All heavy atoms as TSV, in Angstrom:
chain	resi	resn	atom	element	x	y	z
A	1	MET	N	N	-17.231	25.638	6.026
A	1	MET	CA	C	-17.434	26.381	4.794
A	1	MET	C	C	-16.131	26.367	4.071
A	1	MET	O	O	-15.011	26.593	4.565
A	1	MET	CB	C	-17.849	27.787	5.127
A	1	MET	CG	C	-18.185	28.643	4.005
A	1	MET	SD	S	-19.094	30.022	4.530
A	1	MET	CE	C	-18.683	31.138	3.373
A	2	GLU	N	N	-16.181	26.059	2.803
A	2	GLU	CA	C	-15.062	25.940	1.885
A	2	GLU	C	C	-14.560	27.373	1.471
A	2	GLU	O	O	-15.331	28.152	0.980
A	2	GLU	CB	C	-15.363	25.093	0.665
A	2	GLU	CG	C	-14.163	24.809	-0.186
A	2	GLU	CD	C	-14.451	23.886	-1.320
A	2	GLU	OE1	O	-15.510	24.104	-2.032
A	2	GLU	OE2	O	-13.677	22.946	-1.500
A	3	THR	N	N	-13.274	27.603	1.614
A	3	THR	CA	C	-12.682	28.882	1.211
A	3	THR	C	C	-12.346	28.873	-0.285
A	3	THR	O	O	-12.214	27.751	-0.875
A	3	THR	CB	C	-11.446	29.286	2.097
A	3	THR	OG1	O	-10.407	28.319	1.797
A	3	THR	CG2	C	-11.865	29.224	3.586
A	4	ALA	N	N	-11.977	29.949	-0.822
A	4	ALA	CA	C	-11.498	30.003	-2.217
A	4	ALA	C	C	-10.184	29.247	-2.322
A	4	ALA	O	O	-9.996	28.549	-3.315
A	4	ALA	CB	C	-11.324	31.480	-2.564
A	5	GLU	N	N	-9.350	29.301	-1.346
A	5	GLU	CA	C	-8.076	28.528	-1.381
A	5	GLU	C	C	-8.400	27.036	-1.277
A	5	GLU	O	O	-7.759	26.286	-2.043
A	5	GLU	CB	C	-7.134	28.923	-0.183
A	5	GLU	CG	C	-5.925	28.022	-0.201
A	5	GLU	CD	C	-4.700	28.928	-0.044
A	5	GLU	OE1	O	-4.664	30.053	-0.127
A	5	GLU	OE2	O	-3.651	28.219	0.142
A	6	ASP	N	N	-9.296	26.612	-0.450
A	6	ASP	CA	C	-9.716	25.204	-0.436
A	6	ASP	C	C	-10.228	24.720	-1.769
A	6	ASP	O	O	-9.912	23.633	-2.223
A	6	ASP	CB	C	-10.752	24.983	0.613
A	6	ASP	CG	C	-10.279	25.159	2.023
A	6	ASP	OD1	O	-9.078	25.153	2.284
A	6	ASP	OD2	O	-11.158	25.388	2.908
A	7	SER	N	N	-11.049	25.579	-2.424
A	7	SER	CA	C	-11.651	25.247	-3.727
A	7	SER	C	C	-10.490	25.124	-4.722
A	7	SER	O	O	-10.527	24.182	-5.627
A	7	SER	CB	C	-12.628	26.354	-4.097
A	7	SER	OG	O	-13.230	26.033	-5.319
A	8	ARG	N	N	-9.529	25.996	-4.800
A	8	ARG	CA	C	-8.435	25.941	-5.683
A	8	ARG	C	C	-7.582	24.671	-5.420
A	8	ARG	O	O	-7.222	24.010	-6.405
A	8	ARG	CB	C	-7.535	27.125	-5.568
A	8	ARG	CG	C	-8.040	28.367	-6.326
A	8	ARG	CD	C	-7.056	29.492	-6.442
A	8	ARG	NE	N	-6.659	30.013	-5.144
A	8	ARG	CZ	C	-7.325	31.001	-4.435
A	8	ARG	NH1	N	-8.402	31.520	-5.046
A	8	ARG	NH2	N	-6.879	31.413	-3.289
A	9	ALA	N	N	-7.340	24.337	-4.210
A	9	ALA	CA	C	-6.585	23.140	-3.807
A	9	ALA	C	C	-7.319	21.875	-4.291
A	9	ALA	O	O	-6.688	20.929	-4.799
A	9	ALA	CB	C	-6.294	23.060	-2.381
A	10	ARG	N	N	-8.605	21.898	-4.099
A	10	ARG	CA	C	-9.414	20.721	-4.548
A	10	ARG	C	C	-9.336	20.543	-5.958
A	10	ARG	O	O	-9.156	19.475	-6.476
A	10	ARG	CB	C	-10.875	20.945	-4.052
A	10	ARG	CG	C	-11.846	19.897	-4.420
A	10	ARG	CD	C	-13.216	20.245	-3.824
A	10	ARG	NE	N	-14.188	19.270	-4.170
A	10	ARG	CZ	C	-14.943	19.264	-5.294
A	10	ARG	NH1	N	-14.766	20.218	-6.166
A	10	ARG	NH2	N	-15.777	18.270	-5.572
A	11	ARG	N	N	-9.553	21.673	-6.767
A	11	ARG	CA	C	-9.511	21.550	-8.172
A	11	ARG	C	C	-8.113	21.145	-8.708
A	11	ARG	O	O	-7.974	20.384	-9.625
A	11	ARG	CB	C	-9.854	22.891	-8.829
A	11	ARG	CG	C	-11.320	23.174	-8.898
A	11	ARG	CD	C	-11.722	24.361	-9.766
A	11	ARG	NE	N	-11.077	25.566	-9.465
A	11	ARG	CZ	C	-11.478	26.469	-8.555
A	11	ARG	NH1	N	-12.605	26.227	-7.894
A	11	ARG	NH2	N	-10.793	27.573	-8.326
A	12	HIS	N	N	-7.109	21.572	-7.976
A	12	HIS	CA	C	-5.750	21.210	-8.344
A	12	HIS	C	C	-5.514	19.687	-8.148
A	12	HIS	O	O	-4.878	19.056	-9.017
A	12	HIS	CB	C	-4.745	21.991	-7.554
A	12	HIS	CG	C	-3.239	21.743	-7.839
A	12	HIS	ND1	N	-2.703	22.168	-9.064
A	12	HIS	CD2	C	-2.401	20.935	-7.168
A	12	HIS	CE1	C	-1.476	21.687	-9.034
A	12	HIS	NE2	N	-1.222	21.023	-7.902
A	13	ARG	N	N	-6.002	19.164	-7.011
A	13	ARG	CA	C	-5.854	17.711	-6.781
A	13	ARG	C	C	-6.628	16.891	-7.915
A	13	ARG	O	O	-6.108	15.881	-8.396
A	13	ARG	CB	C	-6.466	17.335	-5.369
A	13	ARG	CG	C	-5.540	17.749	-4.238
A	13	ARG	CD	C	-5.976	17.071	-2.950
A	13	ARG	NE	N	-7.434	17.210	-2.619
A	13	ARG	CZ	C	-7.935	18.220	-2.023
A	13	ARG	NH1	N	-7.229	19.218	-1.581
A	13	ARG	NH2	N	-9.274	18.269	-1.751
A	14	ILE	N	N	-7.814	17.370	-8.225
A	14	ILE	CA	C	-8.579	16.637	-9.345
A	14	ILE	C	C	-7.879	16.769	-10.585
A	14	ILE	O	O	-7.660	15.753	-11.323
A	14	ILE	CB	C	-10.003	17.313	-9.406
A	14	ILE	CG1	C	-10.819	17.044	-8.165
A	14	ILE	CG2	C	-10.717	16.792	-10.648
A	14	ILE	CD1	C	-12.103	17.800	-8.094
A	15	ALA	N	N	-7.340	17.899	-10.928
A	15	ALA	CA	C	-6.611	18.080	-12.249
A	15	ALA	C	C	-5.362	17.199	-12.288
A	15	ALA	O	O	-5.081	16.562	-13.298
A	15	ALA	CB	C	-6.195	19.521	-12.443
A	16	GLU	N	N	-4.679	17.120	-11.176
A	16	GLU	CA	C	-3.429	16.255	-11.164
A	16	GLU	C	C	-3.826	14.812	-11.392
A	16	GLU	O	O	-3.153	14.054	-12.044
A	16	GLU	CB	C	-2.672	16.489	-9.906
A	16	GLU	CG	C	-1.854	17.722	-9.862
A	16	GLU	CD	C	-0.998	17.829	-8.550
A	16	GLU	OE1	O	-1.393	17.171	-7.567
A	16	GLU	OE2	O	-0.022	18.490	-8.638
A	17	ALA	N	N	-4.927	14.371	-10.622
A	17	ALA	CA	C	-5.363	13.067	-10.744
A	17	ALA	C	C	-5.844	12.645	-12.137
A	17	ALA	O	O	-5.419	11.585	-12.693
A	17	ALA	CB	C	-6.441	12.716	-9.739
A	18	LEU	N	N	-6.596	13.559	-12.798
A	18	LEU	CA	C	-7.082	13.343	-14.128
A	18	LEU	C	C	-5.863	13.252	-15.121
A	18	LEU	O	O	-5.822	12.423	-15.990
A	18	LEU	CB	C	-8.009	14.377	-14.495
A	18	LEU	CG	C	-9.367	14.373	-13.778
A	18	LEU	CD1	C	-10.272	15.534	-14.237
A	18	LEU	CD2	C	-10.094	13.089	-13.900
A	19	SER	N	N	-4.948	14.197	-14.987
A	19	SER	CA	C	-3.741	14.224	-15.814
A	19	SER	C	C	-2.928	12.964	-15.760
A	19	SER	O	O	-2.582	12.354	-16.749
A	19	SER	CB	C	-2.860	15.354	-15.504
A	19	SER	OG	O	-3.488	16.672	-15.797
A	20	ALA	N	N	-2.730	12.499	-14.513
A	20	ALA	CA	C	-1.967	11.232	-14.320
A	20	ALA	C	C	-2.726	10.039	-14.876
A	20	ALA	O	O	-2.069	9.170	-15.515
A	20	ALA	CB	C	-1.771	11.002	-12.800
A	21	GLU	N	N	-4.031	10.040	-14.758
A	21	GLU	CA	C	-4.801	8.856	-15.279
A	21	GLU	C	C	-4.791	8.947	-16.845
A	21	GLU	O	O	-4.629	7.811	-17.474
A	21	GLU	CB	C	-6.219	8.854	-14.734
A	21	GLU	CG	C	-7.088	7.783	-15.300
A	21	GLU	CD	C	-6.566	6.354	-15.031
A	21	GLU	OE1	O	-5.783	6.139	-14.061
A	21	GLU	OE2	O	-6.928	5.478	-15.796
A	22	ILE	N	N	-4.900	10.076	-17.396
A	22	ILE	CA	C	-4.851	10.221	-18.850
A	22	ILE	C	C	-3.536	9.735	-19.380
A	22	ILE	O	O	-3.370	9.046	-20.364
A	22	ILE	CB	C	-5.294	11.605	-19.320
A	22	ILE	CG1	C	-6.758	11.851	-19.054
A	22	ILE	CG2	C	-4.920	11.798	-20.808
A	22	ILE	CD1	C	-7.245	13.321	-19.240
A	23	GLU	N	N	-2.475	10.204	-18.694
A	23	GLU	CA	C	-1.095	9.836	-19.036
A	23	GLU	C	C	-0.925	8.293	-18.976
A	23	GLU	O	O	-0.353	7.660	-19.896
A	23	GLU	CB	C	-0.086	10.521	-18.197
A	23	GLU	CG	C	1.388	10.197	-18.494
A	23	GLU	CD	C	1.820	10.556	-19.884
A	23	GLU	OE1	O	1.295	11.541	-20.415
A	23	GLU	OE2	O	2.787	9.925	-20.418
A	24	ARG	N	N	-1.417	7.687	-17.907
A	24	ARG	CA	C	-1.365	6.274	-17.733
A	24	ARG	C	C	-2.030	5.499	-18.877
A	24	ARG	O	O	-1.493	4.552	-19.428
A	24	ARG	CB	C	-1.978	5.771	-16.327
A	24	ARG	CG	C	-1.810	4.287	-16.075
A	24	ARG	CD	C	-2.693	3.869	-14.955
A	24	ARG	NE	N	-4.116	3.927	-15.315
A	24	ARG	CZ	C	-4.721	3.019	-16.152
A	24	ARG	NH1	N	-4.020	2.048	-16.742
A	24	ARG	NH2	N	-6.061	3.150	-16.451
A	25	GLN	N	N	-3.271	6.035	-19.209
A	25	GLN	CA	C	-3.997	5.338	-20.310
A	25	GLN	C	C	-3.269	5.523	-21.623
A	25	GLN	O	O	-3.235	4.564	-22.390
A	25	GLN	CB	C	-5.397	5.957	-20.345
A	25	GLN	CG	C	-6.264	5.581	-19.180
A	25	GLN	CD	C	-7.689	6.072	-19.303
A	25	GLN	OE1	O	-8.252	6.234	-20.480
A	25	GLN	NE2	N	-8.336	6.352	-18.137
A	26	ALA	N	N	-2.647	6.665	-21.905
A	26	ALA	CA	C	-1.914	6.865	-23.118
A	26	ALA	C	C	-0.707	5.959	-23.211
A	26	ALA	O	O	-0.483	5.360	-24.293
A	26	ALA	CB	C	-1.535	8.360	-23.205
A	27	ARG	N	N	-0.029	5.798	-22.097
A	27	ARG	CA	C	1.183	4.939	-22.074
A	27	ARG	C	C	0.768	3.460	-22.310
A	27	ARG	O	O	1.521	2.662	-22.863
A	27	ARG	CB	C	1.872	5.012	-20.702
A	27	ARG	CG	C	2.844	6.244	-20.628
A	27	ARG	CD	C	3.781	6.132	-19.467
A	27	ARG	NE	N	3.130	5.702	-18.199
A	27	ARG	CZ	C	2.631	6.466	-17.253
A	27	ARG	NH1	N	2.621	7.734	-17.449
A	27	ARG	NH2	N	2.093	6.016	-16.221
A	28	SER	N	N	-0.385	3.107	-21.901
A	28	SER	CA	C	-0.894	1.750	-22.109
A	28	SER	C	C	-1.416	1.446	-23.489
A	28	SER	O	O	-1.765	0.373	-23.787
A	28	SER	CB	C	-1.939	1.311	-21.033
A	28	SER	OG	O	-3.152	1.958	-21.341
A	29	GLY	N	N	-1.425	2.562	-24.269
A	29	GLY	CA	C	-1.896	2.371	-25.707
A	29	GLY	C	C	-3.363	2.407	-25.856
A	29	GLY	O	O	-3.876	1.940	-26.901
A	30	ALA	N	N	-4.111	2.915	-24.924
A	30	ALA	CA	C	-5.600	2.959	-25.032
A	30	ALA	C	C	-5.967	3.810	-26.216
A	30	ALA	O	O	-5.395	4.919	-26.446
A	30	ALA	CB	C	-6.149	3.600	-23.765
A	31	SER	N	N	-6.967	3.335	-26.959
A	31	SER	CA	C	-7.420	4.128	-28.118
A	31	SER	C	C	-8.632	5.005	-27.754
A	31	SER	O	O	-8.989	5.931	-28.518
A	31	SER	CB	C	-7.856	3.157	-29.272
A	31	SER	OG	O	-8.861	2.395	-28.834
A	32	ARG	N	N	-9.163	4.780	-26.595
A	32	ARG	CA	C	-10.295	5.577	-26.062
A	32	ARG	C	C	-10.024	5.889	-24.591
A	32	ARG	O	O	-9.414	5.087	-23.924
A	32	ARG	CB	C	-11.600	4.868	-26.172
A	32	ARG	CG	C	-11.985	4.569	-27.652
A	32	ARG	CD	C	-13.327	3.927	-27.742
A	32	ARG	NE	N	-14.368	4.738	-27.176
A	32	ARG	CZ	C	-15.392	5.106	-27.749
A	32	ARG	NH1	N	-15.746	4.651	-28.871
A	32	ARG	NH2	N	-16.272	5.882	-27.095
A	33	ILE	N	N	-10.534	6.982	-24.175
A	33	ILE	CA	C	-10.330	7.388	-22.722
A	33	ILE	C	C	-11.387	6.565	-21.875
A	33	ILE	O	O	-12.554	6.538	-22.186
A	33	ILE	CB	C	-10.533	8.908	-22.489
A	33	ILE	CG1	C	-9.416	9.584	-23.144
A	33	ILE	CG2	C	-10.678	9.233	-21.046
A	33	ILE	CD1	C	-9.471	11.107	-23.102
A	34	ASP	N	N	-10.931	5.958	-20.868
A	34	ASP	CA	C	-11.798	5.183	-19.933
A	34	ASP	C	C	-12.297	6.219	-18.912
A	34	ASP	O	O	-11.619	6.571	-17.907
A	34	ASP	CB	C	-10.951	4.172	-19.151
A	34	ASP	CG	C	-11.809	3.323	-18.235
A	34	ASP	OD1	O	-12.885	3.687	-17.854
A	34	ASP	OD2	O	-11.274	2.295	-17.827
A	35	VAL	N	N	-13.493	6.699	-19.193
A	35	VAL	CA	C	-14.126	7.721	-18.259
A	35	VAL	C	C	-14.332	7.215	-16.835
A	35	VAL	O	O	-14.201	7.960	-15.857
A	35	VAL	CB	C	-15.464	8.265	-18.937
A	35	VAL	CG1	C	-16.108	9.269	-18.047
A	35	VAL	CG2	C	-15.170	8.865	-20.241
A	36	GLY	N	N	-14.671	5.951	-16.677
A	36	GLY	CA	C	-14.849	5.399	-15.400
A	36	GLY	C	C	-13.561	5.449	-14.542
A	36	GLY	O	O	-13.599	5.789	-13.370
A	37	ALA	N	N	-12.438	5.196	-15.182
A	37	ALA	CA	C	-11.090	5.268	-14.521
A	37	ALA	C	C	-10.837	6.703	-14.178
A	37	ALA	O	O	-10.222	6.952	-13.073
A	37	ALA	CB	C	-10.013	4.673	-15.417
A	38	LEU	N	N	-11.217	7.708	-15.013
A	38	LEU	CA	C	-11.062	9.029	-14.622
A	38	LEU	C	C	-11.825	9.412	-13.458
A	38	LEU	O	O	-11.346	10.167	-12.564
A	38	LEU	CB	C	-11.414	10.018	-15.856
A	38	LEU	CG	C	-10.510	9.872	-17.047
A	38	LEU	CD1	C	-11.072	10.806	-18.179
A	38	LEU	CD2	C	-9.073	10.359	-16.720
A	39	ALA	N	N	-13.076	9.012	-13.419
A	39	ALA	CA	C	-13.976	9.280	-12.242
A	39	ALA	C	C	-13.387	8.667	-10.948
A	39	ALA	O	O	-13.343	9.321	-9.929
A	39	ALA	CB	C	-15.407	8.729	-12.515
A	40	GLU	N	N	-12.855	7.450	-11.067
A	40	GLU	CA	C	-12.281	6.823	-9.887
A	40	GLU	C	C	-10.993	7.605	-9.436
A	40	GLU	O	O	-10.819	7.774	-8.265
A	40	GLU	CB	C	-11.877	5.421	-10.222
A	40	GLU	CG	C	-11.391	4.615	-9.092
A	40	GLU	CD	C	-11.156	3.114	-9.373
A	40	GLU	OE1	O	-11.836	2.571	-10.233
A	40	GLU	OE2	O	-10.236	2.539	-8.770
A	41	ALA	N	N	-10.234	8.008	-10.411
A	41	ALA	CA	C	-9.005	8.812	-10.004
A	41	ALA	C	C	-9.452	10.112	-9.368
A	41	ALA	O	O	-8.763	10.558	-8.340
A	41	ALA	CB	C	-8.222	9.105	-11.316
A	42	ALA	N	N	-10.479	10.767	-9.813
A	42	ALA	CA	C	-10.950	11.997	-9.172
A	42	ALA	C	C	-11.483	11.693	-7.739
A	42	ALA	O	O	-11.176	12.494	-6.757
A	42	ALA	CB	C	-12.012	12.625	-10.018
A	43	ASP	N	N	-12.193	10.598	-7.598
A	43	ASP	CA	C	-12.700	10.197	-6.281
A	43	ASP	C	C	-11.579	10.017	-5.305
A	43	ASP	O	O	-11.614	10.474	-4.202
A	43	ASP	CB	C	-13.539	8.950	-6.390
A	43	ASP	CG	C	-15.005	9.218	-6.750
A	43	ASP	OD1	O	-15.412	10.374	-6.673
A	43	ASP	OD2	O	-15.712	8.235	-7.063
A	44	GLU	N	N	-10.546	9.292	-5.769
A	44	GLU	CA	C	-9.413	8.981	-4.912
A	44	GLU	C	C	-8.628	10.239	-4.570
A	44	GLU	O	O	-8.079	10.330	-3.440
A	44	GLU	CB	C	-8.537	7.928	-5.519
A	44	GLU	CG	C	-9.159	6.623	-5.517
A	44	GLU	CD	C	-8.210	5.496	-6.152
A	44	GLU	OE1	O	-7.020	5.735	-6.267
A	44	GLU	OE2	O	-8.800	4.482	-6.471
A	45	ALA	N	N	-8.562	11.228	-5.517
A	45	ALA	CA	C	-7.860	12.475	-5.171
A	45	ALA	C	C	-8.580	13.216	-4.069
A	45	ALA	O	O	-7.953	13.920	-3.286
A	45	ALA	CB	C	-7.832	13.327	-6.424
A	46	LEU	N	N	-9.904	13.061	-4.055
A	46	LEU	CA	C	-10.669	13.859	-3.042
A	46	LEU	C	C	-10.743	13.139	-1.689
A	46	LEU	O	O	-10.779	13.734	-0.617
A	46	LEU	CB	C	-12.107	14.118	-3.585
A	46	LEU	CG	C	-12.095	14.955	-4.781
A	46	LEU	CD1	C	-13.583	15.102	-5.351
A	46	LEU	CD2	C	-11.496	16.368	-4.532
A	47	GLU	N	N	-10.810	11.769	-1.739
A	47	GLU	CA	C	-10.936	10.990	-0.543
A	47	GLU	C	C	-9.973	9.753	-0.673
A	47	GLU	O	O	-10.469	8.712	-1.010
A	47	GLU	CB	C	-12.366	10.516	-0.341
A	47	GLU	CG	C	-13.313	11.673	-0.062
A	47	GLU	CD	C	-14.709	11.191	0.276
A	47	GLU	OE1	O	-14.834	10.112	0.860
A	47	GLU	OE2	O	-15.656	11.828	-0.108
A	48	PRO	N	N	-8.669	9.966	-0.358
A	48	PRO	CA	C	-7.744	8.892	-0.539
A	48	PRO	C	C	-8.073	7.702	0.405
A	48	PRO	O	O	-8.674	7.855	1.426
A	48	PRO	CB	C	-6.416	9.451	-0.131
A	48	PRO	CG	C	-6.741	10.770	0.555
A	48	PRO	CD	C	-8.108	11.193	0.174
A	49	ASP	N	N	-7.776	6.526	-0.096
A	49	ASP	CA	C	-7.988	5.340	0.690
A	49	ASP	C	C	-7.279	5.457	2.039
A	49	ASP	O	O	-6.107	5.770	2.116
A	49	ASP	CB	C	-7.388	4.120	-0.140
A	49	ASP	CG	C	-7.529	2.804	0.535
A	49	ASP	OD1	O	-8.377	2.749	1.413
A	49	ASP	OD2	O	-6.770	1.823	0.194
A	50	PRO	N	N	-7.984	5.235	3.125
A	50	PRO	CA	C	-7.357	5.405	4.479
A	50	PRO	C	C	-6.173	4.470	4.694
A	50	PRO	O	O	-5.294	4.852	5.368
A	50	PRO	CB	C	-8.535	5.092	5.431
A	50	PRO	CG	C	-9.615	4.644	4.610
A	50	PRO	CD	C	-9.366	4.794	3.187
A	51	VAL	N	N	-6.213	3.324	4.062
A	51	VAL	CA	C	-5.029	2.456	4.237
A	51	VAL	C	C	-3.839	3.030	3.525
A	51	VAL	O	O	-2.701	3.057	4.128
A	51	VAL	CB	C	-5.343	0.984	3.625
A	51	VAL	CG1	C	-4.126	0.084	3.668
A	51	VAL	CG2	C	-6.454	0.351	4.464
A	52	ALA	N	N	-3.987	3.560	2.372
A	52	ALA	CA	C	-2.837	4.165	1.680
A	52	ALA	C	C	-2.369	5.444	2.424
A	52	ALA	O	O	-1.214	5.672	2.439
A	52	ALA	CB	C	-3.377	4.511	0.258
A	53	ALA	N	N	-3.267	6.138	3.068
A	53	ALA	CA	C	-2.894	7.322	3.828
A	53	ALA	C	C	-1.952	6.946	5.019
A	53	ALA	O	O	-1.201	7.838	5.444
A	53	ALA	CB	C	-4.123	8.065	4.305
A	54	THR	N	N	-2.040	5.716	5.546
A	54	THR	CA	C	-1.318	5.426	6.704
A	54	THR	C	C	0.164	5.020	6.314
A	54	THR	O	O	1.051	4.935	7.135
A	54	THR	CB	C	-1.920	4.318	7.516
A	54	THR	OG1	O	-1.992	3.154	6.702
A	54	THR	CG2	C	-3.267	4.752	8.073
A	55	GLY	N	N	0.330	4.692	5.081
A	55	GLY	CA	C	1.646	4.293	4.587
A	55	GLY	C	C	1.897	2.785	4.474
A	55	GLY	O	O	2.798	2.331	3.853
A	56	LYS	N	N	1.102	1.968	5.159
A	56	LYS	CA	C	1.318	0.501	5.153
A	56	LYS	C	C	-0.004	-0.201	4.862
A	56	LYS	O	O	-1.050	0.221	5.475
A	56	LYS	CB	C	1.905	0.044	6.418
A	56	LYS	CG	C	3.285	0.592	6.668
A	56	LYS	CD	C	4.081	-0.389	7.583
A	56	LYS	CE	C	5.403	0.092	7.954
A	56	LYS	NZ	N	6.251	0.432	6.878
A	57	ARG	N	N	-0.003	-1.199	4.054
A	57	ARG	CA	C	-1.199	-2.021	3.895
A	57	ARG	C	C	-1.100	-3.163	4.933
A	57	ARG	O	O	-0.072	-3.519	5.370
A	57	ARG	CB	C	-1.160	-2.647	2.454
A	57	ARG	CG	C	-1.203	-1.557	1.341
A	57	ARG	CD	C	-1.365	-2.233	0.011
A	57	ARG	NE	N	-1.353	-1.245	-1.012
A	57	ARG	CZ	C	-2.345	-0.458	-1.350
A	57	ARG	NH1	N	-3.473	-0.442	-0.712
A	57	ARG	NH2	N	-2.175	0.406	-2.322
A	58	PRO	N	N	-2.212	-3.743	5.296
A	58	PRO	CA	C	-2.303	-4.805	6.301
A	58	PRO	C	C	-1.303	-5.899	5.971
A	58	PRO	O	O	-0.625	-6.464	6.870
A	58	PRO	CB	C	-3.717	-5.290	6.338
A	58	PRO	CG	C	-4.513	-4.082	5.950
A	58	PRO	CD	C	-3.599	-3.304	4.948
A	59	SER	N	N	-1.143	-6.302	4.687
A	59	SER	CA	C	-0.271	-7.353	4.264
A	59	SER	C	C	1.151	-7.007	4.439
A	59	SER	O	O	2.004	-7.896	4.440
A	59	SER	CB	C	-0.572	-7.781	2.805
A	59	SER	OG	O	-0.316	-6.659	1.956
A	60	GLU	N	N	1.471	-5.709	4.572
A	60	GLU	CA	C	2.851	-5.277	4.790
A	60	GLU	C	C	3.330	-5.278	6.231
A	60	GLU	O	O	4.484	-5.055	6.494
A	60	GLU	CB	C	3.088	-3.892	4.152
A	60	GLU	CG	C	2.867	-3.844	2.676
A	60	GLU	CD	C	2.838	-2.356	2.113
A	60	GLU	OE1	O	2.398	-1.447	2.888
A	60	GLU	OE2	O	3.179	-2.299	0.992
A	61	LEU	N	N	2.375	-5.404	7.100
A	61	LEU	CA	C	2.659	-5.388	8.601
A	61	LEU	C	C	3.260	-6.720	9.033
A	61	LEU	O	O	2.777	-7.822	8.605
A	61	LEU	CB	C	1.470	-4.996	9.388
A	61	LEU	CG	C	0.896	-3.587	9.131
A	61	LEU	CD1	C	-0.376	-3.362	9.874
A	61	LEU	CD2	C	1.909	-2.517	9.459
A	62	ASN	N	N	4.164	-6.580	9.965
A	62	ASN	CA	C	4.687	-7.774	10.661
A	62	ASN	C	C	5.044	-7.364	12.120
A	62	ASN	O	O	4.821	-6.250	12.504
A	62	ASN	CB	C	5.855	-8.398	9.919
A	62	ASN	CG	C	7.030	-7.431	9.828
A	62	ASN	OD1	O	7.331	-6.721	10.702
A	62	ASN	ND2	N	7.644	-7.471	8.605
A	63	ALA	N	N	5.544	-8.283	12.849
A	63	ALA	CA	C	5.778	-7.988	14.327
A	63	ALA	C	C	6.736	-6.859	14.551
A	63	ALA	O	O	6.755	-6.255	15.501
A	63	ALA	CB	C	6.301	-9.285	14.946
A	64	THR	N	N	7.631	-6.589	13.499
A	64	THR	CA	C	8.622	-5.581	13.691
A	64	THR	C	C	8.168	-4.168	13.257
A	64	THR	O	O	8.802	-3.135	13.583
A	64	THR	CB	C	9.952	-5.836	12.937
A	64	THR	OG1	O	9.701	-6.022	11.589
A	64	THR	CG2	C	10.577	-7.193	13.496
A	65	ASN	N	N	7.108	-4.116	12.477
A	65	ASN	CA	C	6.681	-2.748	12.022
A	65	ASN	C	C	5.185	-2.508	12.202
A	65	ASN	O	O	4.602	-1.675	11.469
A	65	ASN	CB	C	7.084	-2.556	10.541
A	65	ASN	CG	C	6.341	-3.415	9.570
A	65	ASN	OD1	O	5.359	-4.186	9.939
A	65	ASN	ND2	N	6.630	-3.403	8.345
A	66	ASP	N	N	4.526	-3.129	13.084
A	66	ASP	CA	C	3.119	-2.962	13.284
A	66	ASP	C	C	2.754	-1.857	14.178
A	66	ASP	O	O	1.649	-1.765	14.670
A	66	ASP	CB	C	2.467	-4.255	13.687
A	66	ASP	CG	C	2.858	-4.738	14.982
A	66	ASP	OD1	O	3.781	-4.190	15.573
A	66	ASP	OD2	O	2.282	-5.766	15.504
A	67	ASP	N	N	3.602	-0.996	14.598
A	67	ASP	CA	C	3.340	0.129	15.502
A	67	ASP	C	C	3.146	1.436	14.806
A	67	ASP	O	O	3.297	1.589	13.663
A	67	ASP	CB	C	4.308	0.256	16.639
A	67	ASP	CG	C	5.769	0.177	16.111
A	67	ASP	OD1	O	5.995	-0.442	15.075
A	67	ASP	OD2	O	6.659	0.694	16.811
């Protein structure tokens, strides 16, 4: 069961992700907001990519850092 604190933290993650994506779009000179990119940013804020969560992508691994 989600607590009020969990709900606030969830909304905060979403707000940060949306703000960052809007800022990215503004810096790139977009004349319209890409709503799909906003939705993707919100999805990633709620369920980050498991590969990104581990800190290394498979292509970054080698015999000296694969543990």
